[in-house]
VEXLUM-380889 format. One record per residue: residue number from 1; residue in three letters; x, y, z of N, C-alpha, C, O, CB in turn. Coordinates in steps of 0.05 Angstrom, whole numbers. Atoms other than C-alpha are relative to their C-alpha. Glycine has a CB too. Layout:
// residues N
REC   pos   code      n.u      n.v      n.w     ca.u     ca.v     ca.w      c.u      c.v      c.w      o.u      o.v      o.w     cb.u     cb.v     cb.w
REC   NUM    Ala        X        Y        Z        X        Y        Z        X        Y        Z        X        Y        Z        X        Y        Z
...
//
This chain:
// residues 183
REC   pos   code      n.u      n.v      n.w     ca.u     ca.v     ca.w      c.u      c.v      c.w      o.u      o.v      o.w     cb.u     cb.v     cb.w
REC     1    Unk      -18      -14      -17     -775    -1088       71       -8       29        1      -15       41      -20       29       -4       -9
REC     2    Unk        8      -29       -4     -789    -1018       99       20       18      -14       44       13      -15       -3        7       29
REC     3    Unk      -18      -20       12     -762     -959       62       11       19       21       -2       26       40      -16       17      -21
REC     4    Unk      -13      -18      -19     -713     -915       98       -9       28       -5       -9       38      -28       31       -2       -2
REC     5    Unk       10      -27        3     -741     -846      111       24       19       -2       43       17       13      -18        8       24
REC     6    Unk      -22      -19        3     -697     -788       89        2       19       24      -19       25       37       -3       17      -26
REC     7    Unk       -5      -19      -22     -666     -742      142       -3       28      -12        8       34      -33       28       -4       13
REC     8    Unk        4      -27        8     -689     -670      135       10       19       22       11       11       45      -31        5       -6
REC     9    Unk       -9      -20      -19     -664     -607      168      -16       26       -4      -19       35      -26       31        6       -3
REC    10    Unk       16      -24        1     -706     -546      185       18       25       -3       42       24        3      -18        3       25
REC    11    Unk      -13      -26       -3     -687     -473      176        0        7       30      -11       -8       47      -15       23      -16
REC    12    Unk       -1       -8      -28     -673     -436      242      -28        9        8      -41       25       -5       20       23        4
REC    13    Unk       26       -8      -11     -736     -430      284        3        5       30       25        3       41      -21      -23       -4
REC    14    Unk        0       -7      -28     -754     -410      355      -14      -22       16      -36      -30        9      -13       27        6
REC    15    Unk       11       22      -16     -766     -464      408      -21       11       20      -18       32       32       22      -14       16
REC    16    Unk       21       -5      -20     -830     -463      450       -5      -27       14       -8      -47        0      -27       11      -14
REC    17    Unk        5       24      -16     -842     -514      506       19      -23       -7       10      -45      -13      -28       -9       -4
REC    18    Unk      -18       22        6     -778     -554      494        3      -20       23        6      -13       46       27       11       -7
REC    19    Unk       -7       23      -17     -769     -622      527       21      -16      -14       16      -37      -25      -26      -18        7
REC    20    Unk      -22       12       16     -702     -639      497       21      -14       18       34      -32        9       13       21      -17
REC    21    Unk      -20       11      -17     -658     -655      557      -12      -23       17        3      -42       23       11       21       19
REC    22    Unk       14       21      -14     -709     -698      595      -26       -4      -13      -38       15      -24       -3        7       31
REC    23    Unk       26        5       13     -771     -732      569      -24       10       16      -23       11       41       -4      -30       -6
REC    24    Unk       25       -8      -12     -840     -705      583      -17      -25        6      -23      -40      -12      -16       20      -19
REC    25    Unk       14       24       -8     -878     -758      623      -29        6        8      -42      -11       21       15      -14       22
REC    26    Unk       27       -7       -8     -944     -721      633      -21      -19      -11      -40      -26        3       -7       28       -8
REC    27    Unk       21       16       13     -984     -763      583       10      -28       -8       -7      -45      -14      -10       15      -24
REC    28    Unk      -11       27        7     -937     -822      568       19       -8       21       39        6       27       13        1      -28
REC    29    Unk      -16       10      -22     -906     -863      623       30       -1       -7       47        6        8      -10      -27        9
REC    30    Unk      -27        3        9     -843     -877      583       13       27       -7       37       30       -7        2      -18      -24
REC    31    Unk       -9      -26        6     -837     -804      564        4        6      -30        7      -13      -46       26        5       14
REC    32    Unk       -3      -10       27     -830     -763      500       18       24        0       13       43       15      -27        6      -14
REC    33    Unk      -16      -24        5     -775     -715      478      -15       15      -21      -23        4      -41       30       -7       -8
REC    34    Unk       15      -15       20     -809     -659      441        7       30        2       17       40       22      -30       -4        3
REC    35    Unk       -3      -29        1     -805     -586      420      -19       10      -21      -21        0      -43       30        8       -6
REC    36    Unk       16      -14       20     -855     -541      387       18       22      -11       30       38        4      -27       12       13
REC    37    Unk      -17      -20       13     -818     -498      336      -18       20      -14      -37       13      -27       20      -13      -19
REC    38    Unk       15      -21       14     -843     -431      310       17       10      -24       40       16      -21       -6       24       20
REC    39    Unk      -13       -8       25     -826     -413      238      -16       22      -13      -41       23      -10        4      -24      -19
REC    40    Unk       14      -20       15     -843     -353      195      -11      -12      -25       -5      -35      -32       19       24       -6
REC    41    Unk       14       10       23     -884     -361      132       19       -9      -22       15      -29      -35      -19       22      -11
REC    42    Unk      -19        7       21     -824     -362       85       14      -26        7       17      -43      -11       21       23       -2
REC    43    Unk      -15       24       -7     -785     -415      124      -18      -25        2       -8      -47       -4       13        4       27
REC    44    Unk       17       24       -3     -845     -461      135       -7      -12      -27      -14      -36      -29      -27        8       14
REC    45    Unk        6       10       27     -855     -468       59       19      -24       -6       10      -43      -19        3       22      -21
REC    46    Unk      -20       21        4     -792     -511       57       -9      -26       13       -6      -48        2       28        8       10
REC    47    Unk        9       23      -15     -820     -558      110      -26      -11      -12      -30      -35      -14       -4        7       30
REC    48    Unk       26        8       12     -890     -559       79        4      -15      -26      -12      -32      -32      -18       25       -4
REC    49    Unk       -5       14       25     -860     -581       13        8      -29        5        4      -46      -13       23       14      -16
REC    50    Unk       -6       28       -7     -835     -644       48      -25      -14       10      -29      -38        4       23        0       22
REC    51    Unk       23       12      -13     -899     -656       87      -23       -6      -20      -35      -27      -20      -11       18       22
REC    52    Unk       23        2       18     -951     -645       31       -1      -26      -16      -23      -39      -16        0       23      -19
REC    53    Unk        2       25       15     -933     -705      -13       -5      -25       17      -15      -45        7       26       -4      -16
REC    54    Unk        4       23      -18     -935     -751       48      -28       -1       13      -35      -21       24       21        1       22
REC    55    Unk       26       -2      -13    -1004     -729       72      -19      -21      -11      -35      -32        4      -11       28       -3
REC    56    Unk       17       21       13    -1040     -775       22      -29        1       10      -41      -19       16       11      -28        5
REC    57    Unk       28       -3       -9    -1108     -747       43       -4       -1       30      -27        1       39      -17      -21      -13
REC    58    Unk        2        0      -29    -1093     -751      117       -8       27       11       -5       48       -2       27       -9       13
REC    59    Unk       10      -25      -12    -1122     -699      164       19       12       20       15       36       28      -26       -5       13
REC    60    Unk      -18      -10      -21    -1065     -692      215       25       12      -12       46       -1      -14        7      -22       19
REC    61    Unk      -23      -15       11    -1019     -640      184       16       11       23        4       25       40       -9       22      -20
REC    62    Unk      -16      -10      -22     -961     -624      231        5       30       -1       13       42       19       26      -14        2
REC    63    Unk       -4      -29        3     -956     -553      204      -26       15        6      -46       12       -8       10        7      -29
REC    64    Unk       24      -14       -9    -1006     -509      242        5       30        3       27       37       11      -10      -12       26
REC    65    Unk       -4      -29       -4    -1016     -434      243        1        7       30      -13       -5       46      -23       16      -13
REC    66    Unk       -2       -9      -27     -994     -400      307      -23       20        5      -28       37      -11       28       13        6
REC    67    Unk       23      -17       -7    -1053     -366      342        8       18       24       22        9       42      -25      -16        6
REC    68    Unk       -5      -17      -23    -1050     -306      389      -21       -5       22      -36      -24       20        0       30       -8
REC    69    Unk       19        4      -23    -1090     -298      454      -29        2       -8      -47       -8        6        6       21       21
REC    70    Unk       28       -3        9    -1153     -280      414       -6      -20      -22      -25      -17      -37       -5       28      -11
REC    71    Unk        3       22       20    -1145     -343      370        1       11      -29      -12        0      -47      -26      -14        4
REC    72    Unk       -4      -10       27    -1124     -301      309       28       -7       -9       47       -7        7       -4       31        0
REC    73    Unk      -27        8       10    -1066     -324      265       20       23        2       14       47       -3       -2       -8      -30
REC    74    Unk      -22      -20       -3    -1000     -288      279       16        4      -26       31       23      -29       19       -8       23
REC    75    Unk      -16        0       24     -971     -303      210       23      -20        2       36      -25      -18       11       28       -5
REC    76    Unk      -20       21       -4     -923     -354      240      -13      -27        0      -38      -29        1       16        5       26
REC    77    Unk       10       28       -1     -930     -430      241       14      -16       21       38      -11       27        3      -13      -28
REC    78    Unk      -11       17      -21     -919     -482      295        1      -29      -10      -18      -39      -22      -16        2       26
REC    79    Unk       -3       28        6     -892     -552      284       10      -15       24       30       -5       36       19       -5      -25
REC    80    Unk       -8       15      -23     -886     -604      339       18      -23      -10        9      -40      -26      -24      -11       16
REC    81    Unk      -18       22        6     -825     -650      333        2      -17       25        5       -6       47       29       11       -9
REC    82    Unk       -1       17      -24     -823     -710      379       14      -27       -5       16      -36      -28      -28       -5       11
REC    83    Unk      -13       26        0     -787     -775      396       -6      -14       25       -1       -4       47       31        4       -4
REC    84    Unk        6       16      -24     -811     -829      443       26       -7       14       46      -13        1      -16      -25       -7
REC    85    Unk      -25        6      -15     -760     -841      499        7      -30       -1       30      -37        5       -4        9       29
REC    86    Unk       -5       28        3     -766     -916      487      -10      -10      -27      -33       -6      -34      -13      -17       23
REC    87    Unk        7       12       26     -765     -950      419       -7      -29        5        1      -41       25       22        3      -21
REC    88    Unk        8       28       -3     -794    -1019      408       13      -17      -22       14       -8      -45      -31       -4       -1
REC    89    Unk      -12       18       19     -758    -1077      374      -22      -18      -12      -44      -20       -1       22      -17       13
REC    90    Unk       19       19       13     -792    -1127      327       -7      -23       18      -28      -35       17       11      -10      -26
REC    91    Unk        4       23      -18     -784    -1180      381      -16        7       25      -20      -10       42       27      -12        8
REC    92    Unk       16       -8      -23     -824    -1139      431       16       14       22        4       23       42      -14      -23       11
REC    93    Unk      -16      -14      -20     -766    -1110      471       -1       30       -4      -14       40      -22       29      -11       -1
REC    94    Unk       -2      -29        3     -750    -1038      481       29       10        4       45       -5       16      -19       14       19
REC    95    Unk      -27      -11       -3     -689     -993      479       -4       30        4      -22       42       -6       18       -5      -25
REC    96    Unk        2      -29       -4     -677     -921      503       10       15      -24       27        7      -39       16        8       25
REC    97    Unk       -9      -18       22     -671     -865      453       -4       29        9      -23       35       24      -14       -6      -26
REC    98    Unk        3      -28       -6     -661     -790      458       13       16      -22       31        6      -36       13        7       28
REC    99    Unk      -12      -17       22     -645     -733      410       29        8        7       35       12       31      -17       25       -5
REC   100    Unk      -27      -10       -4     -573     -712      401       -2       30       -1      -14       41      -19       20      -11      -23
REC   101    Unk        0      -29       -2     -562     -640      421       28       10       -6       47        1        6      -10       11       28
REC   102    Unk      -26      -11        9     -506     -601      386        1       30        2      -19       43        1        6      -10      -28
REC   103    Unk       -3      -30        2     -477     -531      389        5        7      -29        5      -10      -46       24        9       18
REC   104    Unk       -3       -9       28     -464     -490      327       26      -10      -13       29       -8      -37       -1       30       -1
REC   105    Unk      -25       11       11     -394     -522      320       -3      -31       -2       17      -45       -7       24        7       19
REC   106    Unk        6       29        3     -427     -592      317       10      -17       23       11      -41       21       11      -11      -25
REC   107    Unk       -8       15      -24     -402     -612      387      -25       -9       15      -44        7       16       19       16       18
REC   108    Unk       22        8      -17     -449     -653      430        1       15       26       22       19       38        1      -31        6
REC   109    Unk        1      -16      -24     -472     -612      489      -22      -10       19      -40      -24       10       -5       30       -7
REC   110    Unk       19        8      -20     -512     -621      553      -16       24       10      -32       21       29       13      -14       23
REC   111    Unk       14      -24       -9     -539     -550      561      -30       -5        0      -40      -19      -17        7       24      -18
REC   112    Unk       29        3       -2     -612     -546      583      -13       21      -18      -11       45      -14       -9        4       29
REC   113    Unk       12      -18       20     -650     -517      524      -26       10       10      -44       -5       17       -4      -16      -27
REC   114    Unk       24      -13       -9     -703     -467      543      -16       13      -22       -6       15      -45        6       21       21
REC   115    Unk       17      -13       20     -760     -433      507       13       26       -9       26       40        6      -28        7       12
REC   116    Unk      -12      -23       12     -738     -378      460       27       -5      -13       38       12      -27        4       21       21
REC   117    Unk      -25        8       13     -675     -415      438       -5       -1      -30      -26       -9      -39       10      -27       11
REC   118    Unk        1        2       29     -660     -411      364       13      -26       -8       36      -31       -1       15       24      -15
REC   119    Unk       -9       27        6     -653     -482      337       -5       -7      -29      -21        5      -43      -15      -20       18
REC   120    Unk        5       14       24     -648     -524      275       -6      -29        8        8      -39       26       23        2      -22
REC   121    Unk        8       27       -7     -680     -593      277        5      -19      -23       -3      -14      -46      -30       -1        9
REC   122    Unk       -3       21       20     -659     -656      240      -23      -20        7      -26      -28       30       29      -14        1
REC   123    Unk       24       16       -5     -721     -700      232       -7      -18      -24        3      -14      -46      -24       18        5
REC   124    Unk       12       15       21     -757     -753      192      -30        7        0      -42        8       21        4      -31        5
REC   125    Unk       28       -4        3     -826     -737      165      -12      -28       -4       -7      -41      -25       -7       20      -24
REC   126    Unk       10       27        1     -865     -801      179      -30       -1       -5      -45        8       12        7      -15       27
REC   127    Unk       28        2        5     -932     -814      146      -13      -23       16        1      -43       22       -6       -4      -30
REC   128    Unk       14       21      -14     -984     -855      184      -29       -1       -9      -40       18      -20        1        5       31
REC   129    Unk       28        5        9    -1052     -885      169      -20       -3       22      -44       -3       17        0      -25      -17
REC   130    Unk       19        4      -22    -1082     -895      238      -17       24        3      -10       47       -4       16       -6       26
REC   131    Unk       19      -23       -3    -1142     -852      255       -6       12      -27      -12       -3      -46       12       21       19
REC   132    Unk        5      -14       25    -1151     -801      201       25        3      -17       24       15      -39      -12       28        5
REC   133    Unk      -24       -1       15    -1079     -808      178       13       28        0        1       48        8       -5       -8      -29
REC   134    Unk      -15      -26        1    -1026     -754      168       29       -5        1       40      -26       -8       -9       18       22
REC   135    Unk      -29        1       -1     -953     -741      182        8        9       28       -3       28       40       13       19      -21
REC   136    Unk      -12       -8      -26     -913     -738      247       29        7       -6       41       -4      -24       -3      -23       21
REC   137    Unk      -28       -9        3     -845     -704      254       17      -13       21       16       -5       44        1       31        1
REC   138    Unk      -17       15      -19     -795     -752      286       26       15        4       43       17      -14        5      -29      -10
REC   139    Unk      -24      -14       -9     -741     -713      323       24      -18        1       23      -40       12       -5       13       27
REC   140    Unk      -24       16       -1     -670     -738      313       23       15       13       36        5       32        8       -9      -29
REC   141    Unk      -22      -16      -11     -620     -683      327       -9       29        2      -27       38      -12       26       -2      -18
REC   142    Unk        6      -28       -4     -621     -611      351       27       15       -2       46        7       10      -14        6       27
REC   143    Unk      -24      -17        2     -570     -557      332       -8       27       12      -26       40        3       10        3      -29
REC   144    Unk        5      -25      -13     -569     -497      379       15       22      -14       39       22      -16        8       -2       30
REC   145    Unk      -12      -23       13     -558     -432      342        4       22       21       25       35       23      -17       10      -24
REC   146    Unk       -1      -19      -22     -574     -386      401      -14      -13       24      -38      -21       22      -14       28       -7
REC   147    Unk       11       14      -23     -585     -416      470      -13       19       20       -1       39       28       21      -17       14
REC   148    Unk       13      -12      -23     -635     -391      521       -1      -23       20      -17      -41       18      -29       13       -6
REC   149    Unk       -3       23      -18     -615     -437      579      -25       -1       18      -34       19       29       25        3       17
REC   150    Unk       23        4      -17     -673     -467      618        9        3       29       30       -8       37      -12      -28       -5
REC   151    Unk       -5       -4      -28     -675     -446      691      -26       -6       15      -47        6        8       11       28        7
REC   152    Unk       24        5      -16     -724     -474      743       -8       26       14        9       43       20        5      -22       21
REC   153    Unk       11      -25      -13     -769     -420      774       14        6       26       20       29       32      -30       -2        3
REC   154    Unk      -12       -4      -26     -739     -431      843       30        5       -1       42       10       20       -7      -23       18
REC   155    Unk      -29       -4        2     -668     -424      816        6       28      -12       30       34      -15       12      -21      -18
REC   156    Unk       -5      -26       12     -677     -354      787       13       19       20        4       21       42      -26       12      -11
REC   157    Unk      -13      -20      -17     -629     -303      816      -11       27       -9       -2       39      -29       32       -1       -3
REC   158    Unk       14      -25        7     -672     -240      816       18       24        6       12       46       -4      -25        2       15
REC   159    Unk      -16      -24       -8     -618     -196      846      -16       16       20      -35        6       32        8       17      -24
REC   160    Unk       13      -17      -20     -639     -138      890      -11       25      -14        4       39      -28       19        7       23
REC   161    Unk       13      -24       12     -689      -84      868       -6       19       23      -26       15       37      -26       -8      -16
REC   162    Unk        3      -19      -21     -681      -26      916      -26       17       -4      -31       26      -26       24       18        2
REC   163    Unk       23      -18        1     -745       12      933      -23      -10      -16      -41        6      -23        8       26      -11
REC   164    Unk       22       10       16     -791      -34      894      -22      -12       18      -19      -14       42       10      -20      -20
REC   165    Unk       24       11      -13     -858      -66      913        7      -23       18       22      -41       10      -20       -8      -20
REC   166    Unk       -2       23      -18     -861     -112      973      -29       -6        9      -42       11       21       19        6       25
REC   167    Unk       28        6       -5     -928     -148      981       -3      -13       27       15      -16       43      -10      -19      -21
REC   168    Unk        7       14      -24     -963     -184     1038        6      -29       -3       -2      -42      -22      -30        5        7
REC   169    Unk       -7       28        2     -934     -252     1052      -20      -17       17      -36       -6       31       29       -5       10
REC   170    Unk       17       18      -15     -969     -313     1082        4        5       30      -15        4       46        5      -29       -7
REC   171    Unk       -5       -5      -28     -935     -298     1149      -13       26        9      -25       27       30       31        2        5
REC   172    Unk       13      -26       -6     -960     -225     1147      -30       -4        3      -43        8       20        7       21      -21
REC   173    Unk       29        5        0    -1030     -250     1132       -9      -13       26      -30       -6       36       -7      -18      -24
REC   174    Unk        7       13      -26    -1031     -295     1194        0       20       23      -17       19       40       19      -24        5
REC   175    Unk       -2      -20      -21    -1009     -237     1238      -24       19       -1      -36       26       20       26       16       -2
REC   176    Unk       23      -18        4    -1065     -193     1209      -25      -13       10      -43        0       21       -2        9      -29
REC   177    Unk       24       14       -9    -1117     -246     1224       -2        0       30      -23        3       42        0      -30      -10
REC   178    Unk        0       -1      -29    -1095     -247     1297       -7       28       10      -22       31       30       28       -8       11
REC   179    Unk        6      -27       -7    -1099     -171     1299      -30        6       -3      -40       23       12       17       19      -16
REC   180    Unk       28       -5        7    -1170     -172     1270      -19      -15       17      -43      -12       14       -5       -6      -29
REC   181    Unk       18       16      -16    -1198     -220     1322      -16       17       19      -37        8       28       16      -21       16
REC   182    Unk       15      -17      -18    -1220     -161     1365      -24       12      -13      -42       22        1       18       23       10
REC   183    Unk       22      -13       14    -1268     -136     1311      -25      -17       -2      -45       -8      -13        8        9      -27
//
């Protein structure tokens, strides 16, 4: 019989590229809920203490140094937490699954979590032997400490900036091409 994996909770970290409200389907048809979390050196030690004993010589450590634009370490660490949108039963069936999202008062919420949000993650550290082996971080619940709500680019209300730059639009460009036909 399989052993039950303990539930772990991270310190507060910063979300990068969160897919917590809807699954990311770019690489997996069924989708994956995931979030890359950024932790400082002090806070990542707590997580690394859970991961290290499970590595068993594996090469895929989920704790990776964060790199800047010049590929130099920033001093922070990134950990990817993920959960497949469909689980599989022993009989070959499937069932939907998604992480529970909570506010700081432990109420379930539907807010769209955006990058920069301060979160705590409840997860299972799951060792695996396939490939070169290692540990994956299975996302279970998310607690929002500070929310940066996700907004689609076309939904941003920029307001009005008086006297600021106005560029050439596609319509302006077509008019200029007609004007230049004489040259």
